[in-house]
All heavy atoms as TSV, in Angstrom:
chain	resi	resn	atom	element	x	y	z
A	1	MET	N	N	-9.801	-14.694	-3.381
A	1	MET	CA	C	-8.431	-14.774	-3.842
A	1	MET	C	C	-7.664	-13.552	-3.332
A	1	MET	O	O	-8.175	-12.440	-3.316
A	1	MET	CB	C	-8.409	-14.804	-5.370
A	1	MET	CG	C	-7.033	-15.087	-5.918
A	1	MET	SD	S	-7.110	-15.652	-7.607
A	1	MET	CE	C	-6.479	-14.208	-8.409
A	2	ALA	N	N	-6.448	-13.754	-2.910
A	2	ALA	CA	C	-5.639	-12.669	-2.348
A	2	ALA	C	C	-5.206	-11.692	-3.432
A	2	ALA	O	O	-4.892	-12.073	-4.553
A	2	ALA	CB	C	-4.421	-13.246	-1.650
A	3	GLU	N	N	-5.208	-10.418	-3.081
A	3	GLU	CA	C	-4.745	-9.364	-3.974
A	3	GLU	C	C	-3.469	-8.785	-3.381
A	3	GLU	O	O	-3.467	-8.300	-2.246
A	3	GLU	CB	C	-5.797	-8.259	-4.105
A	3	GLU	CG	C	-5.321	-7.072	-4.912
A	3	GLU	CD	C	-6.288	-5.890	-4.891
A	3	GLU	OE1	O	-7.376	-5.990	-4.302
A	3	GLU	OE2	O	-5.940	-4.862	-5.479
A	4	GLU	N	N	-2.376	-8.855	-4.127
A	4	GLU	CA	C	-1.119	-8.266	-3.684
A	4	GLU	C	C	-1.041	-6.829	-4.172
A	4	GLU	O	O	-1.230	-6.566	-5.359
A	4	GLU	CB	C	0.067	-9.066	-4.209
A	4	GLU	CG	C	0.149	-10.458	-3.619
A	4	GLU	CD	C	1.373	-11.212	-4.096
A	4	GLU	OE1	O	1.983	-10.822	-5.117
A	4	GLU	OE2	O	1.726	-12.209	-3.432
A	5	ILE	N	N	-0.784	-5.914	-3.269
A	5	ILE	CA	C	-0.631	-4.502	-3.613
A	5	ILE	C	C	0.866	-4.233	-3.682
A	5	ILE	O	O	1.587	-4.444	-2.704
A	5	ILE	CB	C	-1.278	-3.591	-2.540
A	5	ILE	CG1	C	-2.712	-4.018	-2.229
A	5	ILE	CG2	C	-1.184	-2.139	-2.957
A	5	ILE	CD1	C	-3.666	-3.946	-3.381
A	6	ARG	N	N	1.333	-3.776	-4.840
A	6	ARG	CA	C	2.764	-3.570	-5.058
A	6	ARG	C	C	3.065	-2.123	-5.432
A	6	ARG	O	O	2.218	-1.422	-5.969
A	6	ARG	CB	C	3.266	-4.511	-6.152
A	6	ARG	CG	C	3.116	-5.973	-5.737
A	6	ARG	CD	C	3.801	-6.933	-6.667
A	6	ARG	NE	N	3.740	-8.282	-6.140
A	6	ARG	CZ	C	4.660	-8.808	-5.331
A	6	ARG	NH1	N	5.701	-8.103	-4.964
A	6	ARG	NH2	N	4.522	-10.038	-4.891
A	7	ALA	N	N	4.286	-1.704	-5.133
A	7	ALA	CA	C	4.729	-0.348	-5.457
A	7	ALA	C	C	4.864	-0.203	-6.973
A	7	ALA	O	O	5.335	-1.110	-7.650
A	7	ALA	CB	C	6.068	-0.061	-4.787
A	8	GLU	N	N	4.444	0.937	-7.473
A	8	GLU	CA	C	4.543	1.205	-8.910
A	8	GLU	C	C	5.793	1.999	-9.261
A	8	GLU	O	O	6.061	2.226	-10.436
A	8	GLU	CB	C	3.297	1.951	-9.381
A	8	GLU	CG	C	2.034	1.120	-9.254
A	8	GLU	CD	C	0.802	1.833	-9.756
A	8	GLU	OE1	O	0.915	2.946	-10.311
A	8	GLU	OE2	O	-0.285	1.266	-9.600
A	9	MET	N	N	6.538	2.445	-8.237
A	9	MET	CA	C	7.733	3.245	-8.482
A	9	MET	C	C	8.638	3.200	-7.258
A	9	MET	O	O	8.229	2.745	-6.192
A	9	MET	CB	C	7.351	4.697	-8.760
A	9	MET	CG	C	6.707	5.379	-7.559
A	9	MET	SD	S	6.256	7.081	-7.828
A	9	MET	CE	C	5.045	6.905	-9.093
A	10	VAL	N	N	9.850	3.675	-7.425
A	10	VAL	CA	C	10.756	3.836	-6.288
A	10	VAL	C	C	10.268	5.034	-5.484
A	10	VAL	O	O	10.040	6.110	-6.039
A	10	VAL	CB	C	12.201	4.070	-6.780
A	10	VAL	CG1	C	13.124	4.329	-5.598
A	10	VAL	CG2	C	12.688	2.893	-7.607
A	11	ALA	N	N	10.081	4.840	-4.181
A	11	ALA	CA	C	9.545	5.919	-3.340
A	11	ALA	C	C	9.779	5.590	-1.872
A	11	ALA	O	O	10.138	4.463	-1.520
A	11	ALA	CB	C	8.050	6.092	-3.595
A	12	ASN	N	N	9.545	6.578	-1.032
A	12	ASN	CA	C	9.548	6.392	0.419
A	12	ASN	C	C	8.120	6.125	0.873
A	12	ASN	O	O	7.183	6.729	0.353
A	12	ASN	CB	C	10.052	7.656	1.129
A	12	ASN	CG	C	11.494	7.956	0.819
A	12	ASN	OD1	O	12.336	7.090	0.910
A	12	ASN	ND2	N	11.762	9.187	0.441
A	13	VAL	N	N	7.971	5.233	1.849
A	13	VAL	CA	C	6.654	5.008	2.444
A	13	VAL	C	C	6.443	6.150	3.435
A	13	VAL	O	O	7.070	6.195	4.488
A	13	VAL	CB	C	6.561	3.640	3.146
A	13	VAL	CG1	C	5.190	3.460	3.772
A	13	VAL	CG2	C	6.868	2.518	2.160
A	14	TRP	N	N	5.587	7.082	3.065
A	14	TRP	CA	C	5.358	8.261	3.896
A	14	TRP	C	C	4.385	7.954	5.033
A	14	TRP	O	O	4.616	8.322	6.176
A	14	TRP	CB	C	4.835	9.412	3.032
A	14	TRP	CG	C	4.597	10.665	3.795
A	14	TRP	CD1	C	5.537	11.473	4.365
A	14	TRP	CD2	C	3.332	11.237	4.116
A	14	TRP	NE1	N	4.923	12.528	5.011
A	14	TRP	CE2	C	3.568	12.402	4.868
A	14	TRP	CE3	C	2.019	10.890	3.824
A	14	TRP	CZ2	C	2.539	13.213	5.332
A	14	TRP	CZ3	C	1.008	11.699	4.294
A	14	TRP	CH2	C	1.274	12.843	5.045
A	15	LYS	N	N	3.289	7.253	4.698
A	15	LYS	CA	C	2.273	6.973	5.713
A	15	LYS	C	C	1.560	5.672	5.370
A	15	LYS	O	O	1.233	5.418	4.228
A	15	LYS	CB	C	1.261	8.124	5.765
A	15	LYS	CG	C	0.233	7.998	6.856
A	15	LYS	CD	C	-0.630	9.232	6.944
A	15	LYS	CE	C	-1.592	9.117	8.099
A	15	LYS	NZ	N	-2.416	10.308	8.238
A	16	ILE	N	N	1.296	4.863	6.392
A	16	ILE	CA	C	0.480	3.656	6.243
A	16	ILE	C	C	-0.911	4.028	6.739
A	16	ILE	O	O	-1.081	4.417	7.896
A	16	ILE	CB	C	1.042	2.488	7.062
A	16	ILE	CG1	C	2.491	2.279	6.716
A	16	ILE	CG2	C	0.158	1.267	6.923
A	16	ILE	CD1	C	2.915	1.071	6.041
A	17	VAL	N	N	-1.894	3.927	5.853
A	17	VAL	CA	C	-3.257	4.353	6.179
A	17	VAL	C	C	-4.066	3.194	6.771
A	17	VAL	O	O	-4.831	3.377	7.705
A	17	VAL	CB	C	-3.956	4.914	4.919
A	17	VAL	CG1	C	-5.368	5.349	5.223
A	17	VAL	CG2	C	-3.155	6.073	4.339
A	18	ALA	N	N	-3.890	2.001	6.223
A	18	ALA	CA	C	-4.663	0.833	6.659
A	18	ALA	C	C	-3.855	0.009	7.658
A	18	ALA	O	O	-2.640	0.148	7.759
A	18	ALA	CB	C	-5.023	-0.022	5.450
A	19	LYS	N	N	-4.557	-0.849	8.378
A	19	LYS	CA	C	-3.875	-1.781	9.272
A	19	LYS	C	C	-4.474	-3.176	9.082
A	19	LYS	O	O	-5.570	-3.321	8.536
A	19	LYS	CB	C	-3.948	-1.313	10.722
A	19	LYS	CG	C	-5.334	-1.192	11.288
A	19	LYS	CD	C	-5.268	-0.632	12.703
A	19	LYS	CE	C	-6.623	-0.473	13.327
A	19	LYS	NZ	N	-7.484	0.525	12.737
A	20	VAL	N	N	-3.749	-4.180	9.519
A	20	VAL	CA	C	-4.208	-5.558	9.380
A	20	VAL	C	C	-5.574	-5.696	10.039
A	20	VAL	O	O	-5.795	-5.223	11.148
A	20	VAL	CB	C	-3.183	-6.541	10.001
A	20	VAL	CG1	C	-3.739	-7.958	10.024
A	20	VAL	CG2	C	-1.872	-6.488	9.233
A	21	GLY	N	N	-6.501	-6.311	9.310
A	21	GLY	CA	C	-7.862	-6.508	9.804
A	21	GLY	C	C	-8.849	-5.499	9.260
A	21	GLY	O	O	-10.055	-5.717	9.334
A	22	ASP	N	N	-8.357	-4.375	8.722
A	22	ASP	CA	C	-9.258	-3.371	8.141
A	22	ASP	C	C	-9.935	-3.920	6.894
A	22	ASP	O	O	-9.319	-4.641	6.104
A	22	ASP	CB	C	-8.491	-2.106	7.739
A	22	ASP	CG	C	-8.125	-1.230	8.922
A	22	ASP	OD1	O	-8.525	-1.550	10.057
A	22	ASP	OD2	O	-7.421	-0.219	8.693
A	23	VAL	N	N	-11.200	-3.567	6.713
A	23	VAL	CA	C	-11.926	-3.898	5.487
A	23	VAL	C	C	-11.806	-2.689	4.572
A	23	VAL	O	O	-12.206	-1.583	4.927
A	23	VAL	CB	C	-13.401	-4.240	5.774
A	23	VAL	CG1	C	-14.152	-4.492	4.481
A	23	VAL	CG2	C	-13.485	-5.450	6.703
A	24	ILE	N	N	-11.233	-2.912	3.395
A	24	ILE	CA	C	-10.942	-1.844	2.441
A	24	ILE	C	C	-11.873	-1.982	1.239
A	24	ILE	O	O	-12.074	-3.078	0.721
A	24	ILE	CB	C	-9.468	-1.953	1.955
A	24	ILE	CG1	C	-8.495	-1.860	3.134
A	24	ILE	CG2	C	-9.147	-0.922	0.897
A	24	ILE	CD1	C	-8.442	-0.538	3.805
A	25	GLU	N	N	-12.413	-0.875	0.796
A	25	GLU	CA	C	-13.230	-0.841	-0.420
A	25	GLU	C	C	-12.318	-0.603	-1.622
A	25	GLU	O	O	-11.191	-0.118	-1.474
A	25	GLU	CB	C	-14.262	0.285	-0.324
A	25	GLU	CG	C	-15.225	0.158	0.827
A	25	GLU	CD	C	-16.141	-1.051	0.721
A	25	GLU	OE1	O	-16.518	-1.427	-0.402
A	25	GLU	OE2	O	-16.472	-1.632	1.774
A	26	ALA	N	N	-12.810	-0.916	-2.821
A	26	ALA	CA	C	-12.053	-0.652	-4.048
A	26	ALA	C	C	-11.722	0.838	-4.128
A	26	ALA	O	O	-12.531	1.687	-3.756
A	26	ALA	CB	C	-12.862	-1.085	-5.262
A	27	ASP	N	N	-10.523	1.146	-4.580
A	27	ASP	CA	C	-10.015	2.513	-4.749
A	27	ASP	C	C	-9.799	3.258	-3.431
A	27	ASP	O	O	-9.647	4.469	-3.425
A	27	ASP	CB	C	-10.918	3.339	-5.678
A	27	ASP	CG	C	-10.957	2.774	-7.088
A	27	ASP	OD1	O	-9.916	2.262	-7.537
A	27	ASP	OD2	O	-12.018	2.848	-7.722
A	28	GLU	N	N	-9.772	2.542	-2.323
A	28	GLU	CA	C	-9.480	3.156	-1.028
A	28	GLU	C	C	-7.966	3.068	-0.785
A	28	GLU	O	O	-7.332	2.075	-1.118
A	28	GLU	CB	C	-10.241	2.417	0.075
A	28	GLU	CG	C	-10.345	3.178	1.361
A	28	GLU	CD	C	-11.299	2.508	2.341
A	28	GLU	OE1	O	-12.187	1.754	1.926
A	28	GLU	OE2	O	-11.132	2.762	3.535
A	29	PRO	N	N	-7.352	4.111	-0.188
A	29	PRO	CA	C	-5.897	4.072	0.018
A	29	PRO	C	C	-5.478	3.100	1.108
A	29	PRO	O	O	-6.164	2.942	2.114
A	29	PRO	CB	C	-5.554	5.506	0.404
A	29	PRO	CG	C	-6.809	6.061	0.980
A	29	PRO	CD	C	-7.937	5.372	0.249
A	30	ILE	N	N	-4.326	2.474	0.859
A	30	ILE	CA	C	-3.720	1.579	1.834
A	30	ILE	C	C	-2.500	2.253	2.451
A	30	ILE	O	O	-2.241	2.130	3.632
A	30	ILE	CB	C	-3.339	0.250	1.164
A	30	ILE	CG1	C	-4.617	-0.440	0.746
A	30	ILE	CG2	C	-2.491	-0.612	2.088
A	30	ILE	CD1	C	-4.430	-1.687	-0.032
A	31	ALA	N	N	-1.763	2.962	1.603
A	31	ALA	CA	C	-0.568	3.677	2.055
A	31	ALA	C	C	-0.376	4.893	1.152
A	31	ALA	O	O	-1.013	5.004	0.098
A	31	ALA	CB	C	0.656	2.771	1.985
A	32	ILE	N	N	0.502	5.783	1.599
A	32	ILE	CA	C	0.855	6.937	0.789
A	32	ILE	C	C	2.369	6.948	0.634
A	32	ILE	O	O	3.107	6.900	1.627
A	32	ILE	CB	C	0.372	8.257	1.434
A	32	ILE	CG1	C	-1.152	8.223	1.571
A	32	ILE	CG2	C	0.819	9.455	0.591
A	32	ILE	CD1	C	-1.751	9.365	2.333
A	33	LEU	N	N	2.809	6.949	-0.614
A	33	LEU	CA	C	4.233	7.006	-0.916
A	33	LEU	C	C	4.622	8.451	-1.195
A	33	LEU	O	O	3.784	9.277	-1.554
A	33	LEU	CB	C	4.552	6.141	-2.137
A	33	LEU	CG	C	4.150	4.668	-2.058
A	33	LEU	CD1	C	4.571	3.946	-3.337
A	33	LEU	CD2	C	4.759	3.998	-0.846
A	34	GLU	N	N	5.914	8.750	-1.045
A	34	GLU	CA	C	6.427	10.085	-1.337
A	34	GLU	C	C	7.628	9.928	-2.259
A	34	GLU	O	O	8.527	9.133	-2.013
A	34	GLU	CB	C	6.842	10.789	-0.048
A	34	GLU	CG	C	7.332	12.216	-0.237
A	34	GLU	CD	C	8.822	12.301	-0.542
A	34	GLU	OE1	O	9.596	11.493	-0.023
A	34	GLU	OE2	O	9.186	13.183	-1.329
A	35	SER	N	N	7.585	10.666	-3.347
A	35	SER	CA	C	8.694	10.665	-4.294
A	35	SER	C	C	8.809	12.062	-4.887
A	35	SER	O	O	7.821	12.610	-5.398
A	35	SER	CB	C	8.449	9.640	-5.396
A	35	SER	OG	O	9.520	9.641	-6.314
A	36	MET	N	N	9.997	12.636	-4.797
A	36	MET	CA	C	10.257	13.961	-5.360
A	36	MET	C	C	9.241	14.998	-4.856
A	36	MET	O	O	8.684	15.772	-5.626
A	36	MET	CB	C	10.294	13.900	-6.875
A	36	MET	CG	C	11.405	13.011	-7.399
A	36	MET	SD	S	11.418	12.779	-9.175
A	36	MET	CE	C	11.511	14.454	-9.744
A	37	LYS	N	N	8.963	14.954	-3.551
A	37	LYS	CA	C	8.048	15.892	-2.880
A	37	LYS	C	C	6.586	15.734	-3.294
A	37	LYS	O	O	5.760	16.582	-3.001
A	37	LYS	CB	C	8.480	17.351	-3.096
A	37	LYS	CG	C	9.902	17.638	-2.714
A	37	LYS	CD	C	10.079	17.591	-1.219
A	37	LYS	CE	C	11.523	17.935	-0.875
A	37	LYS	NZ	N	11.892	17.539	0.427
A	38	MET	N	N	6.256	14.644	-3.976
A	38	MET	CA	C	4.867	14.366	-4.369
A	38	MET	C	C	4.346	13.209	-3.535
A	38	MET	O	O	5.062	12.240	-3.297
A	38	MET	CB	C	4.779	14.005	-5.854
A	38	MET	CG	C	5.111	15.141	-6.775
A	38	MET	SD	S	5.067	14.677	-8.521
A	38	MET	CE	C	3.505	13.866	-8.671
A	39	GLU	N	N	3.091	13.301	-3.095
A	39	GLU	CA	C	2.433	12.221	-2.365
A	39	GLU	C	C	1.646	11.374	-3.353
A	39	GLU	O	O	0.839	11.899	-4.124
A	39	GLU	CB	C	1.511	12.785	-1.293
A	39	GLU	CG	C	2.244	13.525	-0.205
A	39	GLU	CD	C	1.313	14.134	0.821
A	39	GLU	OE1	O	0.106	13.840	0.802
A	39	GLU	OE2	O	1.811	14.929	1.630
A	40	ILE	N	N	1.898	10.066	-3.337
A	40	ILE	CA	C	1.242	9.151	-4.271
A	40	ILE	C	C	0.459	8.117	-3.467
A	40	ILE	O	O	1.057	7.287	-2.766
A	40	ILE	CB	C	2.277	8.438	-5.167
A	40	ILE	CG1	C	3.105	9.463	-5.942
A	40	ILE	CG2	C	1.607	7.476	-6.124
A	40	ILE	CD1	C	4.491	9.625	-5.454
A	41	PRO	N	N	-0.876	8.148	-3.527
A	41	PRO	CA	C	-1.649	7.144	-2.790
A	41	PRO	C	C	-1.544	5.768	-3.457
A	41	PRO	O	O	-1.506	5.666	-4.681
A	41	PRO	CB	C	-3.079	7.673	-2.849
A	41	PRO	CG	C	-3.118	8.561	-4.045
A	41	PRO	CD	C	-1.726	9.105	-4.219
A	42	VAL	N	N	-1.458	4.735	-2.632
A	42	VAL	CA	C	-1.474	3.351	-3.108
A	42	VAL	C	C	-2.883	2.852	-2.841
A	42	VAL	O	O	-3.294	2.734	-1.682
A	42	VAL	CB	C	-0.433	2.498	-2.368
A	42	VAL	CG1	C	-0.505	1.049	-2.826
A	42	VAL	CG2	C	0.963	3.070	-2.567
A	43	LEU	N	N	-3.624	2.574	-3.905
A	43	LEU	CA	C	-5.036	2.223	-3.788
A	43	LEU	C	C	-5.273	0.737	-4.015
A	43	LEU	O	O	-4.570	0.102	-4.809
A	43	LEU	CB	C	-5.850	3.018	-4.816
A	43	LEU	CG	C	-5.667	4.531	-4.805
A	43	LEU	CD1	C	-6.448	5.155	-5.949
A	43	LEU	CD2	C	-6.088	5.119	-3.477
A	44	ALA	N	N	-6.290	0.201	-3.357
A	44	ALA	CA	C	-6.714	-1.183	-3.595
A	44	ALA	C	C	-7.515	-1.220	-4.893
A	44	ALA	O	O	-8.365	-0.358	-5.117
A	44	ALA	CB	C	-7.579	-1.667	-2.441
A	45	GLU	N	N	-7.217	-2.190	-5.742
A	45	GLU	CA	C	-8.000	-2.330	-6.978
A	45	GLU	C	C	-9.373	-2.912	-6.684
A	45	GLU	O	O	-10.357	-2.524	-7.284
A	45	GLU	CB	C	-7.256	-3.215	-7.973
A	45	GLU	CG	C	-6.026	-2.543	-8.558
A	45	GLU	CD	C	-5.357	-3.405	-9.606
A	45	GLU	OE1	O	-6.024	-4.281	-10.199
A	45	GLU	OE2	O	-4.163	-3.194	-9.830
A	46	ASP	N	N	-9.415	-3.870	-5.763
A	46	ASP	CA	C	-10.668	-4.510	-5.351
A	46	ASP	C	C	-10.797	-4.363	-3.844
A	46	ASP	O	O	-9.823	-4.111	-3.150
A	46	ASP	CB	C	-10.656	-6.000	-5.707
A	46	ASP	CG	C	-10.491	-6.228	-7.205
A	46	ASP	OD1	O	-11.200	-5.570	-7.983
A	46	ASP	OD2	O	-9.647	-7.061	-7.592
A	47	GLY	N	N	-11.984	-4.538	-3.334
A	47	GLY	CA	C	-12.179	-4.497	-1.894
A	47	GLY	C	C	-11.691	-5.769	-1.238
A	47	GLY	O	O	-11.455	-6.776	-1.897
A	48	GLY	N	N	-11.529	-5.739	0.074
A	48	GLY	CA	C	-11.121	-6.927	0.811
A	48	GLY	C	C	-10.642	-6.568	2.197
A	48	GLY	O	O	-10.655	-5.406	2.602
A	49	THR	N	N	-10.198	-7.583	2.914
A	49	THR	CA	C	-9.652	-7.401	4.257
A	49	THR	C	C	-8.139	-7.414	4.183
A	49	THR	O	O	-7.553	-8.288	3.539
A	49	THR	CB	C	-10.131	-8.541	5.180
A	49	THR	OG1	O	-11.563	-8.538	5.198
A	49	THR	CG2	C	-9.619	-8.359	6.594
A	50	VAL	N	N	-7.511	-6.461	4.842
A	50	VAL	CA	C	-6.046	-6.399	4.858
A	50	VAL	C	C	-5.544	-7.555	5.718
A	50	VAL	O	O	-5.865	-7.644	6.908
A	50	VAL	CB	C	-5.553	-5.050	5.432
A	50	VAL	CG1	C	-4.035	-5.022	5.479
A	50	VAL	CG2	C	-6.096	-3.885	4.626
A	51	THR	N	N	-4.768	-8.464	5.100
A	51	THR	CA	C	-4.232	-9.613	5.839
A	51	THR	C	C	-2.779	-9.413	6.241
A	51	THR	O	O	-2.315	-10.051	7.176
A	51	THR	CB	C	-4.379	-10.917	5.039
A	51	THR	OG1	O	-3.731	-10.769	3.777
A	51	THR	CG2	C	-5.845	-11.262	4.829
A	52	SER	N	N	-2.058	-8.533	5.517
A	52	SER	CA	C	-0.690	-8.218	5.935
A	52	SER	C	C	-0.244	-6.894	5.330
A	52	SER	O	O	-0.697	-6.506	4.254
A	52	SER	CB	C	0.286	-9.334	5.555
A	52	SER	OG	O	0.480	-9.378	4.160
A	53	ILE	N	N	0.632	-6.226	6.055
A	53	ILE	CA	C	1.300	-5.012	5.594
A	53	ILE	C	C	2.787	-5.356	5.579
A	53	ILE	O	O	3.343	-5.764	6.606
A	53	ILE	CB	C	1.047	-3.817	6.547
A	53	ILE	CG1	C	-0.442	-3.514	6.695
A	53	ILE	CG2	C	1.830	-2.596	6.077
A	53	ILE	CD1	C	-1.089	-2.828	5.526
A	54	ALA	N	N	3.423	-5.210	4.423
A	54	ALA	CA	C	4.805	-5.664	4.255
A	54	ALA	C	C	5.840	-4.553	4.401
A	54	ALA	O	O	7.034	-4.816	4.273
A	54	ALA	CB	C	4.955	-6.337	2.889
A	55	VAL	N	N	5.404	-3.330	4.670
A	55	VAL	CA	C	6.333	-2.202	4.778
A	55	VAL	C	C	6.054	-1.418	6.061
A	55	VAL	O	O	5.012	-1.593	6.690
A	55	VAL	CB	C	6.218	-1.249	3.560
A	55	VAL	CG1	C	6.649	-1.950	2.279
A	55	VAL	CG2	C	4.810	-0.701	3.416
A	56	ASN	N	N	6.980	-0.576	6.403
A	56	ASN	CA	C	6.826	0.325	7.546
A	56	ASN	C	C	7.002	1.758	7.066
A	56	ASN	O	O	7.659	1.998	6.042
A	56	ASN	CB	C	7.899	0.035	8.609
A	56	ASN	CG	C	7.729	-1.332	9.221
A	56	ASN	OD1	O	6.692	-1.636	9.780
A	56	ASN	ND2	N	8.749	-2.164	9.107
A	57	GLU	N	N	6.438	2.692	7.801
A	57	GLU	CA	C	6.641	4.100	7.461
A	57	GLU	C	C	8.133	4.397	7.485
A	57	GLU	O	O	8.848	3.949	8.379
A	57	GLU	CB	C	5.879	5.001	8.430
A	57	GLU	CG	C	4.377	4.910	8.234
A	57	GLU	CD	C	3.567	5.799	9.164
A	57	GLU	OE1	O	4.166	6.557	9.953
A	57	GLU	OE2	O	2.325	5.715	9.099
A	58	GLY	N	N	8.607	5.118	6.468
A	58	GLY	CA	C	10.015	5.451	6.353
A	58	GLY	C	C	10.808	4.501	5.480
A	58	GLY	O	O	11.937	4.805	5.098
A	59	ASP	N	N	10.239	3.329	5.155
A	59	ASP	CA	C	10.925	2.388	4.262
A	59	ASP	C	C	11.032	2.968	2.860
A	59	ASP	O	O	10.205	3.784	2.450
A	59	ASP	CB	C	10.160	1.060	4.161
A	59	ASP	CG	C	10.284	0.196	5.403
A	59	ASP	OD1	O	11.046	0.567	6.321
A	59	ASP	OD2	O	9.606	-0.851	5.444
A	60	VAL	N	N	12.034	2.516	2.125
A	60	VAL	CA	C	12.153	2.843	0.709
A	60	VAL	C	C	11.726	1.601	-0.056
A	60	VAL	O	O	12.210	0.499	0.217
A	60	VAL	CB	C	13.602	3.224	0.338
A	60	VAL	CG1	C	13.732	3.445	-1.164
A	60	VAL	CG2	C	14.027	4.471	1.095
A	61	VAL	N	N	10.782	1.760	-0.988
A	61	VAL	CA	C	10.329	0.641	-1.805
A	61	VAL	C	C	10.812	0.822	-3.240
A	61	VAL	O	O	10.968	1.944	-3.714
A	61	VAL	CB	C	8.785	0.493	-1.785
A	61	VAL	CG1	C	8.317	0.064	-0.408
A	61	VAL	CG2	C	8.087	1.763	-2.205
A	62	GLN	N	N	11.052	-0.291	-3.875
A	62	GLN	CA	C	11.421	-0.316	-5.279
A	62	GLN	C	C	10.197	-0.707	-6.087
A	62	GLN	O	O	9.251	-1.302	-5.566
A	62	GLN	CB	C	12.546	-1.352	-5.522
A	62	GLN	CG	C	13.787	-1.133	-4.677
A	62	GLN	CD	C	14.490	0.155	-5.013
A	62	GLN	OE1	O	14.696	0.486	-6.168
A	62	GLN	NE2	N	14.884	0.907	-3.986
A	63	GLU	N	N	10.206	-0.405	-7.366
A	63	GLU	CA	C	9.099	-0.789	-8.229
A	63	GLU	C	C	8.877	-2.301	-8.127
A	63	GLU	O	O	9.807	-3.083	-8.235
A	63	GLU	CB	C	9.412	-0.405	-9.679
A	63	GLU	CG	C	8.288	-0.696	-10.635
A	63	GLU	CD	C	8.602	-0.237	-12.041
A	63	GLU	OE1	O	9.570	0.501	-12.242
A	63	GLU	OE2	O	7.845	-0.637	-12.945
A	64	GLY	N	N	7.628	-2.687	-7.847
A	64	GLY	CA	C	7.274	-4.106	-7.732
A	64	GLY	C	C	7.329	-4.673	-6.329
A	64	GLY	O	O	6.894	-5.804	-6.103
A	65	ASP	N	N	7.864	-3.918	-5.362
A	65	ASP	CA	C	7.928	-4.410	-3.989
A	65	ASP	C	C	6.516	-4.559	-3.414
A	65	ASP	O	O	5.632	-3.741	-3.665
A	65	ASP	CB	C	8.708	-3.452	-3.093
A	65	ASP	CG	C	10.220	-3.561	-3.263
A	65	ASP	OD1	O	10.678	-4.424	-4.043
A	65	ASP	OD2	O	10.929	-2.766	-2.619
A	66	LEU	N	N	6.333	-5.602	-2.622
A	66	LEU	CA	C	5.046	-5.859	-1.967
A	66	LEU	C	C	4.802	-4.819	-0.870
A	66	LEU	O	O	5.673	-4.555	-0.045
A	66	LEU	CB	C	5.034	-7.257	-1.359
A	66	LEU	CG	C	3.749	-7.698	-0.695
A	66	LEU	CD1	C	2.627	-7.816	-1.727
A	66	LEU	CD2	C	3.949	-9.022	0.019
A	67	ILE	N	N	3.608	-4.233	-0.897
A	67	ILE	CA	C	3.217	-3.269	0.137
A	67	ILE	C	C	2.220	-3.908	1.099
A	67	ILE	O	O	2.353	-3.795	2.300
A	67	ILE	CB	C	2.637	-1.995	-0.496
A	67	ILE	CG1	C	3.755	-1.272	-1.252
A	67	ILE	CG2	C	1.987	-1.089	0.561
A	67	ILE	CD1	C	3.332	-0.024	-1.967
A	68	ALA	N	N	1.198	-4.593	0.549
A	68	ALA	CA	C	0.172	-5.190	1.400
A	68	ALA	C	C	-0.523	-6.321	0.638
A	68	ALA	O	O	-0.402	-6.432	-0.582
A	68	ALA	CB	C	-0.857	-4.143	1.805
A	69	VAL	N	N	-1.247	-7.138	1.405
A	69	VAL	CA	C	-2.043	-8.225	0.819
A	69	VAL	C	C	-3.469	-8.080	1.338
A	69	VAL	O	O	-3.691	-7.890	2.537
A	69	VAL	CB	C	-1.484	-9.611	1.191
A	69	VAL	CG1	C	-2.375	-10.719	0.633
A	69	VAL	CG2	C	-0.064	-9.768	0.695
A	70	LEU	N	N	-4.428	-8.149	0.427
A	70	LEU	CA	C	-5.853	-8.138	0.764
A	70	LEU	C	C	-6.414	-9.511	0.460
A	70	LEU	O	O	-6.020	-10.169	-0.498
A	70	LEU	CB	C	-6.624	-7.103	-0.068
A	70	LEU	CG	C	-6.217	-5.647	0.051
A	70	LEU	CD1	C	-7.116	-4.808	-0.841
A	70	LEU	CD2	C	-6.274	-5.161	1.462
A	71	ASP	N	N	-7.402	-9.940	1.243
A	71	ASP	CA	C	-8.048	-11.223	0.983
A	71	ASP	C	C	-9.532	-11.013	0.861
A	71	ASP	O	O	-10.120	-10.159	1.457
A	71	ASP	CB	C	-7.734	-12.198	2.112
A	71	ASP	CG	C	-8.014	-13.626	1.718
A	71	ASP	OD1	O	-8.181	-13.901	0.523
A	71	ASP	OD2	O	-8.054	-14.473	2.628
């Protein structure tokens, strides 16, 4: 079943760590957000293969915005 990774806060996408096709383990970072000079890692809750990345570095995300999908 697909796992949607969503932003938990308003932030800038500072760095995309994973790419489509990568196999990610649980609690492994997919991206790093930046808000108020703090770096916030976006972690996968479960392991899986990254099937899509919905953001680009430098994008601004709102709470609930889709960041990536794991399958």
